[in-house]
C-alpha positions, 0 to 999 in steps of 0.5 A: 678159068675159075680163080683161086681162093685166097686163104689168109692166115691169122698173121696175115689177117693181122698184119692188114688190120695192123698195117691198114692194107687194102685186101684189094691190093694184097689180092691183086699183088699175089694174082698179078705180081710185077714180080715174084722172087722165091723165099730164101728161107721157106721152100716153096714160099714166094714173095710177090711185089706190086706197086700202089699207086693209091698209096703213092707207088709204095711197093707192096709185098705178099709172102704166099704159098701156093698150091693147085686149089688155093693161095694162102696168104702169109704175110703182106707190108709195105717194103722200103727197101724193095727193088725190080729186078 
């Protein structure tokens, strides 16, 4: 099965650079989140979460919009307030 391509918005690319987030961590979180929630403000957007062992287990939040053809990465950041449901 072919993986959907990841498409980073300009904002997401800037966030990766500014926050020094490894793009591999974003890809892993987008493709294999530990948990997800729908974005309360944006229909169709999903918040995906994953603990990153290489970053002291901190929780990475990746906002995505997924279509049949791609996964669009809107933003990514380490979320201090994230709690597993």
